[in-house]
C-alpha positions, 0 to 999 in steps of 0.5 A, spaced: 414 520 032 415 517 039 421 522 039 416 528 038 412 525 043 417 525 048 419 533 046 412 535 047 411 531 053 418 535 056 415 542 053 409 541 056 412 540 062 416 546 062 410 549 059 405 547 068 412 549 071 414 556 068 406 557 069 405 554 077 412 559 077 409 566 074 403 563 079 407 563 085 410 571 083 403 573 083 400 571 089 408 574 092 406 580 089 399 581 091 400 581 097 407 585 098 402 590 094 397 589 101 404 590 104 405 596 102 398 599 102 398 597 108 403 602 111 402 607 106 395 608 110 399 607 116 403 613 115 399 617 113 395 616 119 402 618 124 404 623 119 395 627 120 396 625 127 403 629 127 408 624 131 411 621 125 416 626 125 423 624 123 429 627 126 434 628 119 441 628 121 441 635 119 435 638 121 434 642 128 428 640 132 423 644 133 425 646 141 431 651 136 
């Protein structure tokens, strides 16, 4: 009986540890999602202003 109680205690601790890891990962995902959304908005604003042009290696500049 004591062996089963030890196993249950170990499993409960493992579940708690995994739950904490999942919670931390969700917080990180939420934080990164907010950053991506912010960058997407910033890039959309830059594109609307027309100042966000990136010249690619094989692209001719607009004055040609």
